[in-house]
N, C-alpha and C positions, 0 to 999 in steps of 0.2 A: 646776493643782489645780482642783477644782470651785469654783463661785462662787454666792453668794446675794446678790441686790440688792433694795433697797427703793426705792420711788419717792420721789424728792426733787426737786420741780420747780424748786428754786433752781438746779439744775444743767442745766436745759434750755437749748438754744440753737438758733439757726437753722443748719441744716446748711450747710456752706460753699458748696456749689454754688448754694444758693438765697438767698444773701445779698442779691442784687439782683434775684432772680427770683421773689419771693414777697411776700405781705403777710399779717401776722397768723399766720404759721406758725412753729412751733418744734417741736423733737423732743427727747425725753429718752432718751438712749442708756442702755440697761440691760445688754446683753451685746455684747461686741465685743473688739477687741484689748486694750482696757484691763482686761478681766477674764480674759484668757488665751485667748479664742476665736480660732480660725484660719479657720473656715468659716461662723460664724454672726454676724450683725449684727442685733440685735433691740432694739427700743425702742418708745416710744409717741409718736405724732404728735398735735399739738394745733393746731386751726385756729379762730381767733376769728370771730365773725359778720362777714360781708362779706369775709373773707379768702380767699386762694387761692394757688395756685402756677401758674407758667407751664407749658404743656405741654412734656413732656420725654421722653427715652428713657434707659434705663440699659443698661450692658453687664453687668448682673447680674440675676438673678431677684428678684422682690419679691412678697410676699403680705401682705395686710392683713386684720384682723378689726375691725369697727366696735364700739366700746365705748359711745359716748355721742353724742347729737345726730344731725343729718342731714348727710351728706357726699355732695356731688355728685362723681362720679368719671367721667372720660372714659377709655375704653380703646379706642384706635384710632378707629374710626368709630361708636362707641356711647357714650352718656352715661347713667349710672344714678344715681338718688337712693338712697343706701344709708342704712340705719338700724341700730341695735344688733342684732347677730346675723347681719348680712350680712357677707360676705367677698368678696375679689377677688384675682385673681392676675394679675401683669403679667410676661409672658415677656420674655426678653432682647430688646431692640430694639422693644418695643411702645410706642406713643405713649400717654402718660397724664398726668393732672393732677387737681388737687383744687380744690373751691370750696365755701364754706360760705355758702349763701344764707339760712340759718335765723337764729333769734334767740338761740340759745345756742351755746356752743362745741361743736365736734365733736372727738372723740378716737378714735384707733384704734391697735391694736397692729400693728407692722410687723416683718417679718423679711426679710432680704436674704441671698443667697448667690450668688457669692462675697462676702466682706466688702467693703463700700463703701470705696473708696480714701480715705485721709486727705489733707488738703491738702498736708502735708509730703512726700508721695510725688512731687510734681511732675507727676502724671498726672491725667487726668480719666476718669470712668466715667459721668457724667451730662451729657447733651447736649440743647440746646434748638434744634430745627429752625426754620428760617425759615418764616414764614407757614403754620403748621399750621391745619387745619380745626378751629375752636373750637366745641365743641358743649355745653360745660358748662351754658350757660344753658337748654338743652333737656332737662336731666336729668329722668328720670321713674323711678318705682319699677320694678324689674326684673319681667319676666314669667317666673317660674321654671318655667313649663310649656313655655316655648319651647325646643325641642331644639337650637337653634343658639346658645343662651346657655351658653357653656362657661366663661368666665373670671370669672363672678360666681355666688354661691350664698348660701344662708341656712341656718344651723343654730344653735339656741340651747342644745342639750344633749339628753342621753338620759335620760328619766325611768324610774324603776323599773318602771312598768307600760307601757313602750313597746309591747310585743307586744299587750297587751290593748287599748290605744288604737288600734293599727293595725287590729285585727280588728273593732273596733266600727263602723267606717265601711262604707258600701255597697261590697261586693266589686267591683262593676262601675264604681264611680265614683271610685276612689282615684287618687292621683297615681302616675305610673310609678315603679317601683322594681325593682331587681334586684341582682345580686351587686356591681355597680359602685357601688351606693348603700347597701350593707348595713352594719349595725352589727356589729362584732366584740365578743363578750363572753367573758370568762374570769375566774375567781377573784374575782368580785364587781366587775369592771371592765368598762366599756363604752367602745369606741373607735369614733369615726366620722371617717373620712378627709374632709378638706375640700379640700386641695390636694395632688395627687400626679400620677402619670403620666397619669391620665385627663383632667386639665386641661392637660396639656402640660408639667408641671414636670420638669426634668432635674437640678436642683441641690439642691432642698429638698422637704420635705413639711411639711404643717401639718394637725393633726387635733385633735378634741375628745375629752377623756378625762373620764369620770365614775366616781367611786369610791363604791360603797355602803359602809355601815358594815360593818367587818370585811373590806372589800376589801383585797387584798394583792398586791403584786408583790415576789417574792423578790429577794435581792441579785443583781445582774447588771451586765454592762457591754456596750458596743457598739463596733464599728469606725467609728463616726461620732459627731458631737456631738448632744446633745439639750438642749432648753431647755423649761422648764415655766413658763407664765405663769398664775398662779392667778386664777380668776374668782370663785369662791364657796366658802364653807366654809373650814375650817382643819384642818391635820393635821401630824403629824410626818413629815419627809422626810429620808431618810438619804443622805448623800453621802460616799463614801469612808470609811464607818464613823462619821462625825459626824452627829448628829441635829440638824435645824433645824426650828423650828416656823414654818410658813408659812401665810399667809392671803391674802385678796383683794388683788391688786396686786403681790404679791411674785413674784419670779422666781428660779428655780434653774437652774443650767447644769452639765452633766456633759460633760467632754471625752472624747476617744477613750480607752477602756481604764479609765475612772474608774467605780468601782462606785457603784450607787445602788439604792434600794429605798423602798417606801412601804407602811406597815402602818396602815390607817385604822381604828384601834381606839378612839380617845378621844372623837370628836365625832360630827357628822352627815355627810351626804353632802358630797363634795368634787368640784369641777369645775375643770379647767384646759385651756388651749390648749397643745399640745405641738408642737414643731418638731424636725426632724432635718436635718442637713446634714453631709456629702454625703448623697445619697439612699442608703438602706440597700441592701446587696447582696441578691440573690435568696435566697441561702442563708447561714446562719451569721451572722445579724444580732444574735443574742443569745449571750452567754457566761455560764453559770451556775457560779460558783465552787464551790457545794456539790456539784454533779454531778461536777465534775472532782476534788474532794476525795474523793468516794466512789470514783471510778475509781482514784485513786492508792492508796487503802486496800485495794482489792480486787485490784489488779493489779501494784503496784510495791513495791519495798523488800524 
């Protein structure tokens, strides 16, 4: 059944592979096997000033979105200093690690797929190579105009006047943009992909969703899991016919075949990070019960 979770940091813990491989690091698990998920492992990581993790690789994909503070991230042979609004993707087998050289804590949302193995499984999916090249102390802000920078990006959300803002700039001096960076808009909703096949993801997607007042997604379901991590605003969110009122920091999850909808009629604009796992199929990724009810009424019985 669907799940709604609220952040309670008294439940945070050091992930078991990092018990002796990190300092000042803990993670609050929000969605995973304990909530019924099979493909999605989502939580919030927190790193205290001066803390860090050893460099490691996973046998699963991981994506992060920075929420607070400055986070030094190494991905293979590059090191970046990330700030809120920055995101990163770690393909299976990529060497990566974290460090907080700032004066305040750093927090980020993370999502993994396949689900990270639990200690009770007797198996490992996180590995710590001998003598890796350590570059975290050289971390610098990413150059987002670098065409070879694929695994790191920045996006803070889509504003209502995003088209007007874009056309106000010098036509010949704008950042490169095309269909691969486009914002999808429908029914008062804007969607901006952050992590998908364009960054090499095969197991998951992550994207930003903005709802205008009266924005609406009708009741539907999917052949994959979806998770919604609320960043700003509050609204009623429907999961399998039950309405939940969600706000910043709250998380909702819908499993395969579980209906959900959002009708943003009561407050202001709403923004969340959404994830999907497995990656949606090319066709038939949505199923609309109302349309099939109409078909039945017109053609059956």
